[in-house]
Structures are given as structure tokens and as C-alpha cells.
C-alpha positions as CSV (number, residue, x, y, z in Angstrom):
1,M,-7.4,0.2,-41.4
2,I,-4.0,-1.3,-41.7
3,N,-3.5,-4.6,-43.1
4,H,-1.8,-7.1,-40.7
5,D,-0.8,-9.6,-42.9
6,E,1.2,-6.7,-45.0
7,G,2.8,-5.4,-41.5
8,S,3.9,-8.8,-40.3
9,E,5.5,-9.6,-44.2
10,N,7.6,-5.8,-42.7
11,L,8.7,-7.3,-39.8
12,E,10.0,-10.4,-41.7
13,I,11.8,-8.6,-44.2
14,Q,13.2,-6.1,-41.5
15,Q,13.9,-9.3,-39.2
16,L,15.7,-10.1,-43.0
17,A,17.6,-7.2,-43.3
18,A,19.1,-7.0,-39.9
19,L,20.2,-11.0,-40.3
20,Y,22.2,-9.5,-43.9
21,A,23.9,-6.7,-42.1
22,R,25.6,-9.3,-39.9
23,A,26.5,-11.5,-43.3
24,R,30.0,-9.4,-43.6
25,N,31.1,-10.1,-39.9
26,G,30.2,-13.1,-39.5
27,A,31.9,-14.2,-42.7
28,F,34.8,-12.9,-41.7
29,A,34.9,-14.6,-38.4
30,T,33.9,-18.2,-39.9
31,L,36.8,-17.8,-42.5
32,V,39.1,-17.3,-39.6
33,L,37.9,-20.1,-37.6
34,T,38.3,-21.8,-41.2
35,G,41.9,-21.0,-40.6
36,V,42.4,-21.8,-37.7
37,V,41.3,-25.6,-38.3
38,I,43.5,-25.8,-41.6
39,V,46.4,-24.8,-38.8
40,L,45.8,-27.3,-36.4
41,L,44.5,-30.3,-38.6
42,W,47.5,-29.4,-41.3
43,G,49.6,-33.1,-41.9
44,R,47.2,-34.9,-39.9
45,V,44.7,-35.2,-42.3
46,D,44.6,-35.4,-45.8
47,E,45.9,-32.1,-47.2
48,A,44.0,-32.0,-50.9
49,A,40.9,-32.7,-48.4
50,L,41.2,-30.0,-45.9
51,I,41.4,-27.3,-49.0
52,S,39.2,-28.6,-50.8
53,W,37.0,-28.5,-47.3
54,A,38.2,-24.2,-46.8
55,I,37.5,-23.5,-50.8
56,A,34.0,-24.9,-50.3
57,S,34.0,-22.7,-47.3
58,A,35.3,-19.5,-48.5
59,L,32.5,-20.1,-51.7
60,L,29.7,-20.4,-49.5
61,E,30.8,-17.6,-47.5
62,G,31.7,-15.3,-50.4
63,A,28.1,-16.0,-51.5
64,R,26.4,-14.6,-48.5
65,I,28.2,-11.7,-49.0
66,A,26.7,-11.3,-52.4
67,L,23.5,-12.2,-51.0
68,A,23.4,-9.4,-48.8
69,A,24.8,-6.9,-50.6
70,R,21.9,-8.1,-53.2
71,F,19.3,-8.0,-50.5
72,R,20.1,-4.1,-49.7
73,D,19.4,-3.2,-53.4
74,R,15.8,-1.7,-52.2
75,S,14.8,-2.1,-55.7
76,R,14.8,-5.7,-54.7
77,R,14.0,-5.6,-51.2
78,S,9.9,-5.4,-52.6
79,E,9.6,-9.0,-53.5
80,Q,8.4,-11.2,-50.9
81,S,9.8,-11.8,-47.6
82,A,9.1,-16.0,-48.5
83,R,11.5,-15.9,-51.0
84,W,14.0,-14.0,-49.3
85,L,13.5,-16.4,-46.6
86,S,14.3,-19.4,-48.8
87,T,17.3,-17.5,-50.4
88,A,18.8,-17.5,-47.2
89,L,17.9,-21.0,-45.8
90,A,20.1,-22.8,-48.2
91,P,23.2,-21.1,-47.8
92,A,23.1,-21.3,-44.4
93,A,21.5,-25.2,-44.4
94,A,25.1,-26.0,-47.0
95,A,27.2,-24.1,-44.6
96,G,26.1,-26.3,-41.6
97,L,26.5,-29.1,-43.1
98,L,29.9,-28.4,-44.3
99,W,31.2,-28.1,-40.8
100,G,29.1,-31.1,-39.8
101,L,30.1,-33.6,-42.5
102,P,34.0,-34.1,-41.6
103,A,33.4,-35.7,-38.7
104,V,32.1,-38.5,-41.0
105,Y,35.9,-38.4,-42.5
106,L,37.1,-38.1,-39.0
107,A,35.8,-40.6,-37.5
108,G,37.6,-43.4,-39.2
109,L,40.6,-41.9,-37.8
110,D,40.1,-43.5,-34.6
111,S,42.2,-41.5,-32.6
112,D,41.9,-39.2,-29.1
113,R,42.6,-36.5,-31.5
114,A,40.0,-36.9,-34.0
115,L,37.3,-37.7,-30.8
116,I,38.0,-33.9,-30.1
117,T,37.9,-32.4,-33.4
118,I,34.6,-33.9,-33.6
119,F,33.5,-32.2,-31.0
120,A,35.3,-29.0,-31.2
121,L,34.3,-28.0,-34.7
122,P,30.3,-27.9,-34.5
123,V,30.8,-26.6,-30.9
124,A,33.0,-23.4,-32.4
125,I,30.5,-23.0,-35.6
126,M,27.4,-23.1,-33.2
127,A,29.0,-20.6,-30.9
128,L,29.0,-18.5,-34.5
129,A,26.1,-18.7,-35.3
130,G,24.5,-16.7,-32.1
131,V,26.7,-13.9,-34.1
132,S,25.6,-14.7,-37.3
133,Y,22.6,-16.3,-37.8
134,A,20.7,-16.0,-34.6
135,L,18.7,-12.6,-35.5
136,H,16.4,-14.9,-37.4
137,R,15.0,-18.0,-35.5
138,T,14.4,-20.5,-39.1
139,V,17.7,-19.5,-40.3
140,H,19.6,-20.0,-37.4
141,A,17.8,-23.7,-36.6
142,V,18.5,-24.8,-40.1
143,H,22.1,-23.8,-39.7
144,V,22.4,-25.6,-36.3
145,L,20.8,-28.5,-37.3
146,F,23.1,-29.5,-40.5
147,A,26.1,-28.4,-38.5
148,A,25.2,-31.0,-35.1
149,A,23.3,-33.9,-36.5
150,P,26.2,-35.3,-38.5
151,P,28.6,-35.4,-35.4
152,V,26.0,-36.3,-33.1
153,I,25.2,-39.4,-35.1
154,V,28.8,-40.3,-35.6
155,L,29.7,-40.3,-32.1
156,L,26.9,-41.8,-30.7
157,I,27.3,-45.0,-33.2
158,Q,31.1,-45.2,-31.8
159,A,31.6,-48.1,-29.6
160,S,33.8,-46.5,-27.4
161,A,32.2,-45.0,-24.2
162,N,33.8,-41.7,-24.5
163,A,32.5,-40.8,-28.1
164,Q,28.4,-41.9,-26.5
165,L,29.2,-39.6,-23.8
166,A,30.6,-36.6,-26.3
167,G,27.6,-37.1,-28.3
168,V,25.1,-36.8,-25.8
169,A,27.0,-33.7,-24.3
170,L,27.1,-32.1,-28.3
171,A,23.4,-33.1,-28.4
172,G,23.0,-30.8,-25.2
173,L,25.1,-27.8,-26.3
174,A,23.1,-28.2,-29.7
175,I,19.5,-27.5,-28.4
176,M,20.4,-24.7,-25.4
177,S,21.9,-23.4,-28.9
178,L,18.3,-23.7,-30.7
179,Y,16.8,-22.4,-27.6
180,S,19.3,-19.4,-27.4
181,G,18.7,-18.7,-30.5
182,Q,15.1,-18.8,-30.8
183,L,15.6,-16.1,-27.3
184,T,17.6,-13.5,-29.2
185,A,15.7,-14.0,-32.4
186,R,12.5,-13.1,-30.5
187,R,13.7,-10.3,-28.9
188,V,15.1,-8.4,-32.2
189,R,11.8,-9.3,-33.3
190,E,10.0,-7.2,-30.5
191,N,12.6,-4.8,-30.7
192,L,11.5,-4.4,-34.3
193,A,7.7,-4.4,-33.9
194,L,8.5,-1.9,-31.2
195,R,10.2,0.6,-33.7
196,R,7.3,0.0,-36.4
197,A,4.7,1.0,-34.0
198,T,6.5,3.7,-32.6
199,A,7.1,5.3,-36.1
200,E,3.8,4.8,-37.2
201,L,2.5,7.1,-34.0
202,E,5.3,10.1,-34.6
203,A,4.4,10.0,-38.0
204,R,0.9,10.1,-37.0
205,L,1.7,12.7,-34.3
206,H,4.0,14.5,-37.3
207,V,0.7,15.1,-39.5
208,I,-1.0,16.1,-36.7
209,H,1.7,19.2,-36.2
210,D,1.8,19.7,-39.9
211,H,-1.8,19.9,-39.7
212,I,-1.6,22.0,-36.7
213,G,0.9,24.3,-38.3
214,S,-0.8,25.4,-41.4
215,A,-4.0,26.1,-39.5
216,P,-4.8,30.1,-39.0
217,G,-3.9,31.2,-36.2
218,V,-2.8,30.0,-32.4
219,E,-6.5,29.5,-31.8
220,R,-6.5,25.9,-33.6
221,L,-3.6,25.1,-32.0
222,I,-5.5,26.1,-28.3
223,S,-8.2,23.6,-29.9
224,F,-5.9,21.1,-30.4
225,Q,-4.5,20.9,-26.7
226,T,-7.0,21.0,-25.1
227,S,-8.7,18.6,-27.0
228,H,-6.3,15.7,-27.7
229,D,-3.7,13.9,-25.6
230,P,0.1,14.8,-25.5
231,L,1.5,11.3,-25.2
232,T,-0.8,8.8,-27.5
233,G,-1.6,12.2,-29.8
234,L,-5.8,10.9,-29.2
235,I,-8.4,12.9,-28.4
236,N,-8.7,13.3,-24.7
237,R,-11.5,12.4,-22.4
238,R,-13.2,16.2,-22.6
239,E,-13.3,15.9,-26.3
240,F,-14.4,11.9,-26.0
241,E,-17.6,13.1,-24.1
242,K,-18.4,16.1,-26.1
243,R,-18.6,13.8,-29.4
244,L,-20.2,11.3,-27.4
245,G,-23.0,14.4,-26.6
246,S,-23.1,15.1,-29.8
247,M,-23.6,11.4,-31.4
248,A,-26.3,10.8,-28.5
249,G,-27.9,13.7,-29.7
250,A,-28.9,12.3,-32.9
251,L,-29.7,8.9,-31.7
252,A,-33.5,9.4,-32.4
253,E,-32.5,10.3,-36.3
254,G,-33.2,6.3,-37.9
255,G,-33.4,4.2,-34.9
256,R,-29.7,3.9,-34.8
257,Q,-27.4,2.2,-32.2
258,H,-23.9,2.9,-31.2
259,A,-21.8,1.2,-28.4
260,I,-19.0,2.1,-26.3
261,C,-16.0,0.2,-25.4
262,Y,-14.0,0.9,-22.2
263,L,-10.2,-0.5,-21.7
264,D,-8.4,-0.6,-19.1
265,L,-4.8,-2.1,-18.8
266,D,-4.3,-4.3,-16.5
267,H,-0.7,-4.3,-15.0
268,L,0.3,-1.2,-16.3
269,E,1.9,0.1,-12.8
270,M,4.0,-3.1,-12.9
271,V,6.0,-1.5,-15.7
272,N,5.6,1.6,-14.0
273,D,7.4,0.1,-11.1
274,T,10.0,-1.8,-12.4
275,C,11.2,0.6,-15.3
276,G,9.6,4.0,-14.3
277,H,7.2,5.9,-15.9
278,G,9.3,6.6,-18.7
279,A,8.7,2.5,-19.8
280,G,4.9,3.0,-19.1
281,D,4.0,6.2,-21.1
282,A,5.6,3.7,-24.0
283,V,4.1,1.3,-23.3
284,L,0.8,3.2,-23.7
285,R,2.1,4.9,-26.6
286,Q,2.4,1.2,-28.2
287,V,-1.0,0.2,-27.1
288,A,-2.5,3.8,-28.4
289,A,-0.8,2.9,-31.9
290,R,-1.9,-1.0,-31.9
291,L,-6.1,0.3,-30.9
292,Q,-5.9,2.6,-33.9
293,T,-5.5,0.2,-35.9
294,L,-8.4,-2.0,-35.2
295,V,-11.3,0.8,-35.1
296,R,-12.8,2.3,-38.4
297,G,-12.5,5.5,-39.2
298,T,-15.8,6.8,-38.4
299,D,-15.1,4.7,-34.8
300,V,-14.1,7.5,-32.0
301,L,-11.2,6.2,-29.6
302,A,-9.7,8.2,-27.0
303,R,-7.2,8.0,-24.3
304,M,-9.4,8.2,-21.1
305,G,-6.7,8.9,-18.7
306,G,-4.3,6.7,-16.6
307,D,-4.1,3.7,-18.2
308,Q,-7.5,3.6,-19.8
309,F,-8.9,4.0,-23.5
310,A,-12.2,4.3,-25.0
311,A,-14.0,3.9,-28.4
312,L,-17.7,4.7,-29.6
313,L,-18.4,2.2,-32.3
314,T,-20.8,4.1,-34.5
315,D,-23.8,1.9,-35.7
316,C,-22.6,-0.8,-34.2
317,N,-24.8,-3.7,-31.9
318,L,-23.7,-5.1,-29.7
319,E,-23.3,-8.3,-31.1
320,D,-20.6,-6.4,-33.5
321,A,-19.1,-4.8,-30.1
322,R,-18.0,-7.7,-28.8
323,T,-16.3,-8.7,-31.6
324,V,-14.5,-5.8,-31.7
325,A,-13.9,-5.6,-28.5
326,G,-12.4,-9.2,-28.2
327,K,-10.0,-8.1,-30.9
328,L,-8.5,-5.2,-28.8
329,R,-8.1,-7.2,-25.9
330,E,-6.5,-10.0,-28.4
331,A,-4.0,-7.0,-29.4
332,V,-3.2,-5.7,-26.0
333,R,-2.3,-9.3,-24.8
334,N,-0.3,-10.0,-28.1
335,L,1.9,-7.1,-27.2
336,R,5.1,-7.9,-25.7
337,F,7.2,-5.2,-24.3
338,P,10.6,-4.8,-24.4
339,W,12.6,-2.2,-22.0
340,E,16.2,-2.9,-20.7
341,D,16.5,-6.4,-19.6
342,H,13.0,-6.8,-19.1
343,V,10.5,-8.4,-21.5
344,F,6.4,-7.2,-20.3
345,E,3.2,-8.9,-21.3
346,V,0.3,-5.9,-21.1
347,S,-3.3,-7.7,-20.6
348,S,-6.7,-5.8,-20.5
349,S,-9.9,-5.7,-19.5
350,V,-13.1,-4.4,-21.7
351,G,-16.3,-3.4,-20.5
352,I,-19.5,-2.7,-23.4
353,A,-22.4,-0.8,-23.1
354,S,-24.9,0.2,-25.7
355,L,-25.7,3.6,-26.5
356,D,-29.3,4.3,-28.1
357,T,-32.7,5.4,-27.8
358,T,-33.5,3.9,-24.3
359,T,-30.2,5.6,-22.6
360,P,-31.3,9.0,-20.6
361,H,-27.6,10.2,-21.0
362,F,-24.6,9.4,-22.5
363,S,-22.9,9.8,-19.5
364,D,-25.3,6.3,-18.3
365,A,-23.9,4.9,-21.3
366,L,-20.2,5.5,-20.7
367,S,-20.2,4.8,-16.7
368,A,-21.7,1.2,-17.7
369,A,-19.4,0.7,-19.9
370,H,-17.1,1.7,-17.2
371,A,-19.1,-0.8,-14.4
372,A,-18.7,-3.8,-17.5
373,C,-15.1,-3.0,-17.4
374,L,-14.4,-3.0,-13.5
375,V,-16.1,-6.2,-13.5
376,A,-13.8,-7.5,-16.1
377,R,-11.1,-6.6,-14.4
378,E,-12.1,-7.7,-10.7
379,G,-13.2,-11.3,-12.4
380,G,-9.2,-11.9,-13.1
381,G,-9.0,-9.4,-15.9
382,D,-7.9,-10.2,-19.4
383,R,-11.5,-10.2,-20.6
384,V,-14.2,-8.9,-21.9
385,R,-18.1,-8.5,-20.2
386,T,-21.1,-6.3,-21.8
387,F,-23.0,-4.4,-19.2
388,Q,-26.3,-6.4,-17.5
389,A,-28.5,-3.9,-15.7
390,A,-30.8,-6.5,-14.0
391,D,-26.9,-7.6,-12.4
392,L,-26.3,-6.7,-9.1
393,E,-22.5,-6.2,-9.2
394,Y,-22.9,-4.3,-12.6
395,G,-25.6,-2.1,-10.6
396,H,-23.4,-1.2,-8.1
397,H,-20.2,-0.7,-10.0
398,H,-22.1,1.5,-12.2
399,H,-23.1,3.6,-9.6
400,L,-19.9,3.9,-8.5
401,A,-18.7,4.5,-12.1
402,R,-21.6,7.3,-12.4
403,W,-20.4,8.8,-9.2
404,M,-16.6,8.6,-10.4
405,Q,-17.9,11.2,-13.2
406,K,-19.8,13.0,-11.5
407,V,-16.4,13.8,-9.1
408,R,-13.9,14.0,-12.0
409,E,-16.8,16.6,-13.3
410,A,-16.6,18.5,-10.4
411,V,-12.6,18.5,-10.3
412,E,-12.9,20.3,-13.8
413,S,-15.7,22.7,-13.3
414,S,-14.2,24.2,-9.5
415,R,-18.0,22.6,-8.1
416,F,-16.5,22.4,-4.7
417,Q,-16.9,24.2,-1.4
418,L,-14.1,25.0,0.9
419,L,-14.8,25.1,5.0
420,V,-12.6,25.5,7.8
421,Q,-13.6,23.8,11.8
422,D,-11.5,25.9,14.6
423,I,-9.2,23.6,16.5
424,V,-8.2,25.6,19.9
425,P,-5.7,25.3,22.8
426,I,-7.7,23.5,25.8
427,D,-5.7,25.6,28.2
428,A,-6.6,29.0,27.5
429,G,-3.6,30.4,30.4
430,E,-0.6,29.3,27.8
431,S,-0.4,31.3,24.7
432,R,-0.7,29.3,22.0
433,E,-1.5,28.8,18.2
434,R,-5.0,29.0,16.8
435,H,-5.3,26.1,13.9
436,G,-8.4,25.2,12.0
437,E,-8.6,22.3,9.7
438,L,-9.8,23.0,5.9
439,L,-12.5,20.6,4.7
440,V,-14.2,20.0,1.4
441,R,-17.9,19.6,-0.2
442,M,-18.5,18.6,-2.9
443,L,-21.4,20.8,-5.0
444,D,-24.1,18.4,-7.8
445,E,-25.2,20.3,-10.9
446,H,-27.4,22.5,-9.1
447,G,-25.4,23.7,-6.4
448,G,-26.4,21.6,-3.3
449,L,-24.0,19.7,-1.2
450,V,-23.2,16.4,-1.7
451,A,-22.5,14.3,1.4
452,P,-19.3,13.6,2.2
453,H,-19.0,10.4,1.9
454,T,-20.5,9.8,-1.0
455,F,-18.4,11.3,-3.1
456,L,-15.2,10.9,-1.2
457,S,-15.9,6.8,-1.1
458,A,-16.2,7.0,-5.2
459,A,-12.8,9.1,-5.4
460,E,-10.7,7.3,-3.6
461,R,-12.4,3.7,-5.7
462,Y,-11.4,5.3,-8.5
463,N,-7.7,6.7,-7.9
464,L,-9.4,10.6,-7.7
465,M,-8.6,11.8,-4.7
466,P,-4.7,13.4,-5.7
467,A,-7.0,15.9,-7.8
468,V,-8.8,16.9,-5.1
469,D,-6.3,17.5,-2.5
470,R,-4.5,19.3,-5.2
471,W,-8.1,21.2,-5.8
472,V,-7.8,21.8,-1.2
473,I,-4.9,22.9,-1.4
474,Q,-4.3,25.3,-4.1
475,H,-7.3,27.1,-3.1
476,T,-6.0,27.1,0.4
477,F,-2.8,28.3,-0.5
478,E,-5.1,31.0,-2.7
479,A,-7.5,32.0,0.1
480,L,-4.9,32.7,2.5
481,Q,-3.0,34.8,-0.3
482,N,-5.8,36.9,-0.5
483,G,-6.8,37.4,3.0
484,A,-9.7,35.3,3.7
485,E,-11.2,36.7,6.5
486,A,-12.1,32.8,7.8
487,L,-8.8,32.1,7.9
488,S,-6.8,36.0,8.8
489,S,-7.3,34.5,12.3
490,L,-5.5,31.0,12.5
491,D,-1.9,30.5,12.7
492,L,-1.8,27.3,11.5
493,C,-4.4,25.7,8.5
494,A,-4.7,22.0,8.6
495,I,-5.3,20.4,5.1
496,N,-6.0,16.6,4.8
497,L,-3.9,14.2,2.5
498,S,-5.1,10.9,1.2
499,G,-2.9,8.1,1.3
500,Q,-3.4,7.9,-3.1
501,S,-1.5,11.3,-3.0
502,L,0.9,10.0,-0.9
503,S,1.6,7.4,-3.3
504,D,1.2,9.7,-6.5
505,P,4.9,10.5,-7.4
506,E,4.4,13.6,-8.9
507,F,2.1,15.1,-5.7
508,L,4.9,16.1,-3.7
509,E,6.2,18.2,-6.7
510,D,3.0,20.0,-7.1
511,V,2.7,20.8,-3.6
512,T,6.4,22.0,-4.1
513,E,5.4,24.2,-7.0
514,L,2.3,25.6,-5.5
515,L,4.8,26.4,-2.2
516,N,7.2,28.2,-4.4
517,A,4.3,30.2,-6.1
518,T,3.0,32.0,-2.9
519,T,4.0,34.6,-0.4
520,V,2.4,32.4,2.6
521,P,4.8,31.4,4.8
522,A,5.2,27.4,4.7
523,G,4.9,27.4,8.4
524,R,1.2,28.4,8.1
525,F,0.6,24.8,6.5
526,C,-0.1,22.0,8.4
527,F,-0.9,17.9,6.2
528,E,-2.7,16.0,8.0
529,I,-2.0,12.6,7.1
530,T,-4.3,9.6,9.0
531,E,-2.6,6.2,10.6
532,T,-3.8,3.7,8.4
533,A,-2.7,5.9,5.0
534,V,0.9,6.1,6.7
535,V,0.7,2.2,7.5
536,E,0.0,1.6,4.2
537,N,2.3,3.9,2.4
538,F,5.3,4.1,5.2
539,D,8.4,4.7,3.0
540,S,6.2,7.4,0.3
541,A,4.7,8.7,3.6
542,R,7.7,9.2,5.7
543,A,9.9,10.8,2.4
544,F,7.1,13.1,1.5
545,I,7.1,14.2,5.6
546,A,10.9,15.2,5.3
547,A,10.6,16.9,1.7
548,L,8.2,19.8,3.1
549,K,9.4,19.1,6.5
550,Q,12.8,21.0,5.5
551,R,10.2,24.0,3.7
552,G,8.6,25.0,7.2
553,C,5.3,22.8,6.9
554,R,3.9,21.0,9.4
555,F,2.5,17.8,9.9
556,A,-0.4,15.9,12.1
557,L,-1.1,12.3,12.6
558,D,-5.0,11.8,12.1
559,D,-7.7,9.7,13.6
560,F,-4.3,8.0,15.9
561,G,-5.4,4.8,17.3
562,S,-8.4,3.5,14.7
563,G,-5.6,1.0,14.4
564,M,-2.6,-0.2,16.8
565,S,0.0,-1.1,14.4
566,S,0.8,2.7,14.0
567,Y,2.4,2.4,17.3
568,S,5.1,1.1,16.1
569,Y,5.7,3.5,13.1
570,L,5.5,6.6,15.5
571,K,9.2,7.3,16.9
572,H,10.0,7.1,12.9
573,L,7.7,9.9,11.8
574,P,8.9,13.6,12.2
575,V,5.3,14.5,12.9
576,D,4.2,17.5,15.2
577,Y,0.9,16.7,16.4
578,L,-1.4,13.6,17.5
579,K,-5.0,13.8,16.7
580,I,-6.8,11.2,19.0
581,D,-9.5,9.4,17.1
582,G,-12.6,10.9,17.6
583,S,-14.4,7.3,18.4
584,F,-12.3,7.4,21.6
585,V,-13.1,11.2,22.6
586,R,-16.6,10.5,22.0
587,G,-16.9,7.3,24.4
588,M,-14.6,8.0,27.1
589,L,-17.4,9.2,29.6
590,E,-18.8,5.8,29.4
591,D,-16.2,3.7,28.8
592,P,-12.9,3.3,30.6
593,I,-10.7,1.7,28.1
594,D,-11.8,5.0,25.5
595,R,-10.2,6.9,28.7
596,A,-7.2,5.4,28.8
597,V,-7.0,4.7,25.4
598,V,-6.7,8.8,25.4
599,E,-4.7,8.9,28.0
600,S,-2.5,6.6,26.5
601,I,-1.8,8.2,23.2
602,N,-1.8,11.9,25.0
603,Q,1.2,10.4,27.3
604,I,3.4,9.2,24.5
605,G,2.4,12.2,22.1
606,H,4.0,14.1,24.7
607,D,6.7,11.8,25.4
608,L,7.9,12.0,22.0
609,G,7.3,16.0,21.8
610,M,4.3,16.5,20.1
611,K,1.1,18.2,20.6
612,T,-2.0,16.4,21.1
613,I,-5.3,16.9,19.2
614,A,-9.2,15.5,20.4
615,E,-11.6,15.5,17.6
616,F,-15.4,15.2,18.0
617,V,-15.1,17.3,21.2
618,E,-19.3,17.5,21.5
619,S,-19.9,18.3,25.6
620,E,-18.5,20.2,28.3
621,E,-18.1,17.4,29.8
622,I,-15.2,15.9,27.2
623,L,-13.6,19.1,27.1
624,S,-13.3,19.1,31.4
625,A,-12.1,15.2,31.1
626,L,-9.5,16.1,28.2
627,T,-8.6,19.3,30.1
628,E,-7.8,16.7,33.0
629,I,-6.2,14.6,31.3
630,G,-3.7,16.8,29.8
631,V,-4.7,17.3,25.9
632,D,-3.2,20.6,23.8
633,Y,-6.0,21.5,21.6
634,A,-9.9,20.2,20.9
635,Q,-11.9,20.3,17.9
636,G,-15.3,19.4,18.0
637,S,-19.1,20.8,17.5
638,L,-18.6,22.4,21.4
639,I,-15.4,24.7,19.9
640,A,-17.0,25.7,16.2
641,E,-18.8,24.2,13.4
642,P,-17.6,24.0,10.3
643,R,-17.8,27.5,8.4
644,P,-17.3,28.4,4.7
645,V,-13.6,29.7,3.6
646,L,-15.1,32.3,1.3
């Protein structure tokens, strides 16, 4: 474990190094200003005193350059930072006082020129201090205070109202200079901390790289790549769960107890939205480096994906785990991330769960820790929560977290089944295309079907829908490419997309790559997007539709009519089909309002040059009514039940 006092010491030394690096330029600027003062005051004040003052200024600046040269000697830099700080403070204070004391002398001249000079000298030196001393807040503060205090006091005790006003103004400028110096020094320290964290991470990655390079054969490299996160160098979710399972298998030995900490960054999306994903990746690397300093060598730290991390604390009870979790949270909260003109503060929510002989399965402990993390986040974030099985709130999140785990495993193991349901033209006399909507069903560990609403709600809750949508698109493309009989008669295959996929910046790239890789014409694909997803992600949806329509793909607006706000958006979306919400179709025979809605949607669609599709067509009577209205296509149990693609 890294010694944090030693880390702070190193930061202090680096900040002093940056200060001393400016010594030569700062001394040169000060000497130039000294020359200007001599020219302006020559003949107006005692010349011997002026020359003595100038010589003192030159000697102090020479001493500063000499100290900087001494500091650059790396053999001396190992001395404690406190010693170097005291060494830097003395000349800074002396230099400030040297520029402040002339005010006492000039006050006796009792002239407007003297008043202006008393005010101008400290203003000029405070401006230079922003260049010469502001890299270290303590050194800068001492220099400014010693330069400003004498003239401020001299001006305030004068009888002249103008002098007193100048004293107040000078005091205000000194306060502003102090504040500006504090901000500059803080930015410098944050940048140095960022460089150090990045260097530590790169050093670890180099060690990992060297270790891989020395391993025999390509198998070791492949093993590392499949078990580690390429961004942070930590192990990934798959490897973490593997080690967690091994650890759980040995729990019976000696009644051992472990704990799991699940950590979720609260506002990383703000960094991504403001500065891009490159900045977000840099934050994740910093967080990973910071967390690694707080876990023991026997513990296991992993990046679970996105902005989530997990730590397996071996031989650790819940009380000790809470202490560790508090340190993890505090470490993240103290992380200030400067990027271009922004400085971000990051916080985290941490959930804790126990892994012992009472835990049915290691995945239960992991999902329990995740559930506690969700409770912490929904409670406002930046807090730690321990899983409580008896609490209904924890139980609800635990249930969702377990399903999240199951959905993730299904994606990784490809445990889904692809179905297709026909969409047919209502007017058989017209030559129209035959469509089919692709549906996805999840299979459990035993091959049984899982109810769609069960796994889809968990996938939506934990932002797993893009992964599910990718699976559907990829396997639909492959089925068409391989001539699947269930799809061979279809002119158009409709694929559902979630709102999460529309807002995922990488999803469009993935779909484009899949289109490039297949020989199936893009015109055979139609992407269905619900009107709710469009309204919530309008700009993303419009850009997504425009990009893929250029490739030849078509689009349908699904469940249209469920939210009437969609009418105002419709004319701005270049979609090809309107799918009338099934709740109106199902009730149109009994409810005249439902029928009026169906007629209205059909008319609007046709006015905008779109074809209309009615969902939930379950009886001949409904089909007859749709024919009378003039709806173009029908889909439902009357037409065809969903059937497996393969």
C-alpha cells in the first residue's frame, strides 16, 4: 500500500520545483521593473537611497536564482519539503518587503506623484507575483502580504481622503491577488496530482506489459486480454466473478468471511457530456489508480464496466468493510479532475455485502452489494450503504440486481432466442411487401423461456439494452446472410431499438460496421423506435435515422399514439411507417374514441407519405374495421404467431 504522507511530500516537492523553475524569468522581470523605477524616480528622491534599494533588489533576485540552481541538484532535492519551503519563504518575504517599504519613505514627500508611486509600486510587484510566485500558495501569499501591507497602512493613516481611498483600493487589489494566487496554485497542484496518478498507472501497465512479454507463447497474452480491462489495467467483470466463485468455494474452510464493496461513480456522465469520453476515460484511470492504493495485496479490485468498480475484501468482516468502503468513497470525493477549462469533482456511491457460509451463491453476494450501491445512489450519492435483507427497498434492488446479472450472463453466453412475427398487407389486391418483426426471448440457465417483461425491465434499469439490441441486430444479419428459411420470404425485417441504444454514441458505429460486413442489402432492414424513445432522445433519434437512411435502411415509429406529444415531432422525422399503438386497435370496436384515434393516426401517416401498421390484430372484426379505415398493414395473433428464426 502506498504511503499517502509520502505522496503529499512528493507533490509538495514537485510544486516547489515548478516554483523554482520560474525563478530566472521572475528575477529578470523584477530587475527590469527595478530599472524602470530608477528611471522614473531619479532626481526626485535621494539618489543614494535609490541605488541602495536597487542593489538590494538585485542581490535578492540573485539569491533566488542561486536557490533554484541548488534545488535542481537532485541529490539535495531529497531533503524534506518543509525545509525547502522555509528556504523559499525567506527571500519571498524579503523581496515583498523591499517593494513595500519605499512607501514609508515616499509618504514624507507629500505630493501627488508620491501618492501615485506609493500605489503603483505594490500593484506592479503583485502583478509580477502572479508570474513568479503563484505556483505555490504559501510563498505567493507571504510575498504579496509583505509587499502590500506597508503601503496600505501608510495610505490609510494619511489625512488626505484621496490617500485613504487609494489605501482601500490597494487592499482590495491585494485580496484579489491573494485569491488569484490560491486558484493558480490549486490548479498547479491538481495538474501535478493528475500527472502523478497517470504516471503510476502507466508504470503499472508497463509492468504488466513486460510481464506478458516475458510469458511463453501467445496464449498468455490472450489470457491477459480476456481477463483485464484495457483502460485501467484492472481485472474485468468476468475475471472478478471467476475469482469470486473460487473464493466462495473455500468459505467452509475455517469459517472464513469476506466482504464485497460495489462502487459506482455518481456523475461521470457530466464529464463525458461536457468534455467527451476521452476525459471520462482519464477520470476512470485516475479513480482506478486511487482505489488500488487503498486495497491490500490479498484483496481483488476490478472494473465491472462503465463507471462501476468492485472490490473483494478477503478475510474481512462487515465492520472492517465499512471502514474500507468509507476510505474508498473519501478517496474518490477528494479527486479533483482538471480538464481544459473545467475542474470536475467526482463522488461515488458504495454498497457492501457479506460473503460467508450463509450466502447461497457468490452471485447473490455480488448482486446484494450492487443493490446496496443502488440504494446509496438513490439516496443522493456520495455515501456508503450495507445490504439489509429485511429491508424492502434493498430487497427490490436486490431482485433487479440479480436479474441484471442474469441478463449480462445471457448476453455473454448468447442465451437468447430470435423469433419473427409476420406483418402483412391488409389489401391483398395491391402488390405490397411482406414484413416481419424480429422479437427476442431470453433463455434461463436450463434453456427455459423467460417472460419478456421480466428481463427487459432489468435490462432497461441497468442500461443493458444496447447490448441486447446489438445481439438481435447481429443475429438477424447472420440469419439473413445464411438464408434462414423463416426470413427468406420477407422483403423487410423490422428490428426494435431502445432509447438507450439511440443515446449510446458507439451504437451507430456498431450498426454501421455490421452493415458493412454483410452482403444483405440495407433496404431489407427496418428499425423500429417507440415514440417515447424518440421524444426522450429526439436529437439523437433524428441523427441516427438520418445516418442509416443514407445507407438505405428504413424506419418505423412504434406504439404511435401512446403519447400525443409525438404529433409535433412527427413531421421532423423521416420515418417510413407508423405503427398504431395496439391499445387503440384492440379497443376500437367497443370504444368510438379509440377508433377515432386509429383513423386520425392513419390519416396523418398517409398525409405525410408514410405507410401505417396496426398492432394487436386479434379478430376478423378488427381486421375488417382496419380495412374500412384504410390501414396498410396488420400484425397480430390473427395474422401469425411469432415463430423461431432458427
